[in-house]
N, C-alpha and C positions, 0 to 999 in steps of 0.2 A: 304724522310720527309718534306724535306723543299718545295717544288713544291708549285708552284702559286695553282695547283688545292688541292683542298679538296675534299676528301672522305666521303661518307656517313656516315660513324661513327668516323670521324673529325668534322662534324658539330655542329653546336650549336642548332639547331632541335633537333639532336639524342640525344646529351646530355640532353636538354628538355625531349624529350618523355625518354630515361631510366631512369632519378628522377621521373617520373608519373609513370610510369610502377614498378617503386622500390614501392608507394604507395601498388599497387592494393592487395597482402595480408591483408593488414588491414583495408578496406573499408566496406566487411560484418560484422566481429563481433563486437556487441555493447561495448563489452569491449576488450580490444587487448589481446589475451589469451598467456599474457609471465607471467611467475612463480611469481614473487614479485612485479607483480603493483597492483592487488587488496589490497594488504594491503598496500601500498602508498596512495592510493585512500580513505581509511578509512582516514588517518592519514590526507590527505588535506580539509577530513570536520571536522576533527577536529580544523583545523586552521584556517576554515572559520566559522567557527558556535559554536564555544567554548563559545564566549560571549551570547548568545541568548539561551543557553541548560546548565543551570547550572550544571544537572549531568553529563554532560562532562568533567569539569574543577575536580569533582568529583573524576572521574578513570584516567584521564588524567590530564600530563601539558607537556602545549605548549608553549615554550618561546625563542623569536625570538635573533637568536645570529647570527655572522658572523664566517661561518664555509666553507669549500670547497667543499658541498655538496650540493646545495640548488637550483639547475636550474631549473626542473620543479615546486617545490614549488611556486619559485618568478611568473613563469610565469600563475600559476595558479591563483594567486591573483587579473589581470585585466581582465582573460578571462572567470573565472567560475561567475560574476556575470552578464559577457554581455549573455553567451549560454548555460550557465551551467555548473554543474562539470563536469561530465560522455563526455560530446561534449568536452569539453576544453580539456581532458586528451587525449581524442581520438585523436583529431584534434596536438596536442603536436607530441605523440607515432609518429603518420603517419610522420611526417615530417624530424624526424630522419633515416629511411631508404635512404629517397629521398637526404636530403645533405650528406651524407656517400658515394652517388653515386656522387652526384656531386662533391665532395672535392676530390674523387680519380681523376677524370677525368681532373678535374683544374689543379692537381699538376703533371699530365701525360701532359698534354698539356703546362704547364709551362716550366718544364724541357725538353723536347724531342721538343717542339716546335708543332708538332702535336699528335694530340692524337693517339698511337701505337695500333696496332689491337688487340695485346694478355691483353692489359688493361680490356677489357671483361670480361678477365676471374675472374677476383678481384673483378668484381661487384655483384656475391652473396654475398660474405662475410659483406656485409650489414645488413642479417639477420645472422650474427654467432651469436653461441653460448650465449654470453653473452648477446645479445639484446633477446634470447628468455628466458633466466634466470629472465630478468625483471630490469638490472641494469638501470633505466632507465636517469638518472642526467649523469651516466657514461658515456652511451650510446650517450644521446645528446652531452656532452663536447665535444668526441671524434668527432661526423660529425662537430662540430664547429673546432675544430683543425686544422682537413683537411680542412677546408674551410678556417680556416685562415692562413695555410700552404702555400695554393694557391696564397694567397695574398700577404703572405711575399716574394715569389718566385717572383710575378709579380711586387713589388713594386723596387726589386732588378735588375728585368734584365729592368727595364725602369730608371733607376739611379737614384728613390726618396728615396734616403737613410735616409735623415732629417724627410720627411713624413712618413715613415716608423716606424722611431723611435719613431715621437710624436704618432702616432696610435696606435702603439703596447702595450702602458704604460697602458694607460685605458683598452684594449681589453683584455690583459694576464690578468688582473684583473676580470674583468669581466667573462673570461674561468674559470678563478681557483674557483671564487665563485661558476659556475655553479659544475666544480668536478673538485680536485684535478689533477685527473689522467689527464685528460684532456690538465693541464694545462704543466703539467710534458712532454706530449707526445709531445707538441708544440714545447716546447724546446730540446727536440732531434732531434727533426725534422731540426730547425732551426741551430742548432748548425753544426749539419754533414752536410748541404746546403753550410753554411758559410763556414766552414772549408778549401770544397772543392772551392766553389769561391776566399777566400782567397789565397789557393795554387797556383790555375790559374795563378791568378797575378802575384806571383813570383816563378814561377816554371822555368825561364831561369838562377835567379839568382844564386851563388855556395854556394852549402851547407847553412844548418841552416834555410831553407824558411818553413821546417815545423812547426818546433818549433814556428818562428813567425806565423805562419798560424795557430797554435792553439790559441793562446795568442789573436791574432786581431779576430779570430769568436769568442772566449771568450767576447770581447769587443763589438761586434756585436749584441750577444743575450743580451747586460745587459739592454735593454728597457724591456724585458722578465722578470727581476730578483724582480720585487716589492713585488710579492705573495711570496716571501720568508720571506717577515716581516710579510705578513697576515696568514703564517703560522706557524711561532714562536706564535705568540700571539694566535693562535687558539689551539696549543695544548701545549700550557704554563696555562690553564686555568686547575681552580681548581676543575672543574667537569669536565674534561675530562678524561675520559675510555679507555680500551680497548690494547689489547698487538699487540706489531709484533713477529710473531713464524713462525719457520716451515721454514726454510731454505732448499733449494735444495733436494728435494724430486725431485728426475729424474724419477721415473716411470709417477708420475701426469703431471710433465711436458712434457714429449710425448705425454701423453694420450691428454691433450688440445691439443696438434697440431693435431691431427690424429681426436681430436673430435668440428673442428673448424665450422663446419657446422652440428653441431647434433640439432637434431630436433625431427622425430618421425618415420620414418626408417631406421634400424644400417645400413642394405646394403647399401641405395643409399646415407645415409650420407655420411659415408666412401668412396662409391665409387667415391664422387663430389670432395672427398677432394683429392683423388686420380690423378682427375683429372689435379686441379689445380698445386699438384706437378710433375705431369709429363711435364706439361707447364715450371714450374722450371725447370725441368731437361733440356727440349728440349733446354732451353735458353744459356745451357751449353756446348752442344753437336754440336749444329745444326750453320752451320756457315753463313746463313741468318740474327740472332740476336744475339741481345748480351745483356748484362747489362750496364745500364746508373751509370757511378762512384758516381754521385749525389746520387741518389735513394737505388743505393747498399750499400754505406756506412750508408745510414740512415738505411737501412733493417737491416746490419748487429749490427749497434750500438742501434736499438731497441731489437733485439737478446741477447747483451752481458745485457742488462735491465732486460728481461725476465728471460735469466737464473740468476742473482742476487736478483729478488724479491721472496720474502717469499711467500707463499702460504696468510698469516695473514697479514695484514698493519692497526694498528692502531685498531685492532678489528675487520675491514670488511675482509670477507673470500672472496676466491677465484679472491686477488688484480693479482697475476701472469696470472691465466685464460685469464682474460679482455683482455692482450694484445696480444694473440694468432692472433687472428682474421687479426687484424689489420698489427701487425706484416709481416704475409702473403700478406695480400693486398698491402704493400709499397716492398715486394718483386716482384710480380708480376706486378705492375705498371711502374718497374723497367728496365723491359723488352723493348728493340726496335730494331726496323730494323736497320741491318750495312747496310753502304752503297752499294748501287749498286741492295739489295735485289729487285726483280721485285714483281711488282702489283698485280700479278693473286698469289702470295703463300702469300701477306700481304691478301688479297680478303677471302684467303678462312681460314686464321686466324680468322680474322672480322666476318666469319660468323659461324664460332664453336664457338667463345666466345659469341656471341648472342643466337647462339642455345644453349649453357649450361646458359646463363643469364635467358633465355624463360622456361627452364626446372625447373630452381630452384624455380622462384617465381610462376609457375603451383604448383608444388609441394608443396610449403609451403603454398598459398592458398588455395587448398585441406586441410592439416593440419592446419588451421588455422579455417577453417569453422567448421571441426570435434569438434575442444578444444572449440567453441563458442556452437556448440549445446551439451556437457556436460556443458557449465553454464547456459544455458537456464534451462538445466534439473532439476539443483542444485537449483539454484534460485529461482525457481516455489516454495521455503519452505517462502520462505521474507514474503510474505504478511500473513502469520502466526504468524509472530513473531509481537509483538508490540512495539510501538514507543516507546527508551527507556528502552527496556528490559535489561538483565543482561542476555548475554548469553556466554554459552562457548560450544565452539566446538570440537570436533575429528574428523579429516581426516585421512582414511587410506591411510598407506604407506607398504614399504617394505625393509628388509633389505640389499635387492642386488643392487640395485642404477638401477633401469632398465633405457633403452636408451629414451624410451618416458618416458620423466615426466608430469604425469599426469596432469598439472598446475592447481589443483586443492589447492595446501597449503594454498596458503592467498585468496581464495575464502570467511571464512568467513568475512572478512575485509567489505567485500560488504555490510554487516549487519549494519554496525558501518556507511556506505558511506551512506545507502540506507534508515535504519532503524531508525538513530542513538542509534543502541542499544552498548552494550560491548560486544567487542570479546575479545578473549583471545592471537589473530596472531601477535600484535604489537609486533614490535623490540622497544628495552627498556635498550640504550646505552647510558649515559648522552655522550655530545659532539661531539655525531656522527650522529647524529638530531635532530628535533626540540622538537620531542614528546617523553615522557619516562613516563612508566604506574604508576601510584600513588593507585591503586587499593587493600587496603591491606587485604581486608578480602579474596582476590582472593587465598592470601598465595602464594604458589608454582605454582599454576595455573594462573598466572596473561599474561604472556604474551610467545611471541614465547621463544621456537618451543612448548611450552606445547599441540598446538592442533593438533601436528602431532601422530598419535599412529600407531602400528603393532600389528601382530599378540602374537610376543615375544619381549622379550628384546634385540638390534640390540644392538653389540659391539660398543665399541667408539662412543655411539651416546648417547643423554640426551631422545630423544625419551620413551615413556611410551608403556608397552602391552596395549591393549583396555581395558582386563576387571581390569588391577588395575588401570587405568585411571578412569573408571565408576564407579568401587566401592570407591574411596578416594575423588574425586574432592569435594570442599568443599560446600556441596550443601545447605547451609543458603545464600550462596553467588552469587546465580544465580537464575533465574527463568525458563531457556532452555538451553536444551541441543539437540546440533543439531551432528547427525554424518552423514559425508558425507565420500560415502564409504568406511565404516570402514573395516577393516578385521573381519575374523569371530570371533564371541565372545558368554561367557554364558548369557542368558538371565536373569539369576537369578542377575546380577548385574545391570539390568536395573529397579529392583522394587523399586516402589517412583516414577518413572517415566512414565508419562501418553502420549504417542502417539497423535501427535494434526496432524501429516501428513507426509505420505510414499510417497517417488518415484514410479512411476511406471515402470521404467527402471532402479532401481536399488535397491540395497539396503538400501540406505540413510533412515533417518527419522528424522523429529524433535519432541522431548518431551517436555512436561511441568513439570518441578521439582512439587512435590507434597512434601509440607515443613512439612508434618503432617506426613510422612511416617517414620516410625522407620529407622535409620543407617542401612548400607550393614555390616555382620559382616561376616568378610572373614582374612585367614592367609595371608601373602605374596607366600607362596607357592602353595593355591589355587588361586592365583591370577596370577602366571606365571613367579613370580621372580624369576632370579635362585639364585641356592644357594649361588656362590661366591660375589652376590650383596647383600643378605641376610645377612649376615656375616660381609659385609662390613659398611652398615646399622646400624648393631649392633654396631660393632666397634665404629662406628661413636656416636651414643645414647651412646656408657660409655661413651667416651672420653666426649663430653657434660654433663653428668654427674657429672663425677668427676671434672668439671670445675664449674660446680655449686654448687658442694658440698665445694671447695675451695675460690667462693667468699662469701657463705653462713659463712664460718669459718672466714673471711677475714671481711666481717661485723660485726660477734660477738667482735671478737678482737677489732675490732674500737668502739664499741658500751661499751664494760669493758673499753674501757680508757677514754672514755665520762665522763664516770661514777665517774672514780675514779678521774678525772682530777676536776669536780665537788664537790666532795667529798675537 
């Protein structure tokens, strides 16, 4: 690996080509078809235009604050006025897989001296399941964390420790502002590398060198610690909400590792992960390749964090799932040829890794093109939505969590982004993001996940049956209803809704609300509400009624006391 000659997979030209190739799946779609992104784009529109349109401030509250989740939100500020919001979003999202690929190869080069051929098998994980889910601030922060870790290793190799300390104080703060998770992962990676470096400096000492190495590694990571102060200030705010819960769900933790490349085709995505795990297993059994102690320890520490992470952190779901692809990727780039390995074997591994990368990119390109066609078909409804309309949307879903997500769950937010219309799919969690919903007339249909409807009531989910949602949403609060590929529903519950657009390729339809039409009269049983839920709702109503009666009696008692005092 240290020979003067660079092989094709070790050259800068190859790294640049691999980074550019990572952009290919995102070139065709106008809107990158990843689940949560349209919802974020609606928030960006409020962020940019709230001062120009009074109705936006009536519906949404947007307030700048220093939180660890601002990556794309901040980049939009200078870019959107220059090139437009949608091109700016696309440009930013394009860079995420490219930076992830570049960061992985840079780390491999710094640790091994040359890029090992097996590192190419890690590159498809740039399009891991968290990216497809649309965790864009998280994905951007992880891409930057990998690049910054490459810089951390390079400065250590050059002996520029003072410069490294000076640089990483502001860099770690910027990374934290992008997303807290990226900063945390950078800390884990940096500590593991420092631990090995400090141990190697003292390994000839007799006893006690591990403890000293731990202490010195911690001290070496102090330049990364300033965001801890920012974290305390953020999470101690009076308006911060969100719980931390669901520890040690072993079944789902195992599932996330299997689903690290989840996209469209179950058999293909699982088989792709099997290829990666076969490479990891081969490094254990094959005498010609092995694991680096530096990155091997990094992967083990990431595995430990993955095990300890709950599913929900500060109200943000899928916290542990987000770690899985990057943990696997670091384990893959930890593999390297052992001394004496022949070039032919290395070249075969590199060719296999490149082929694997090309196949995954091709599949992702096809998948994204199909999702983009779905987007175009559904967004044809938007020209029929007036600017500033109050729009409620119901997007069809199912209770079985199919492997191929529709990517339509937050598509209604494009009506907010393009038509400045109210949409009910925005997240509303104080302290977790800059936007909260304030449209009181919408009642329980104000924000995510009210836009998701199913054919029946799904256990353990907040989603409503389509019939129930159509019959019970507050019609005076909305002007239009947008059904996006809904499940089967009873047309009786669309009485008073006037169709203005129907999709020629699906059962999607846009309705205008006739505010003069009488309200729907239907019982909970007719609307598909299960008996157990009706009983629970009845008990809740009874408790509220008893509470109201107690409050009235207390008010009467206070009034009598007041009258007696006046006498």
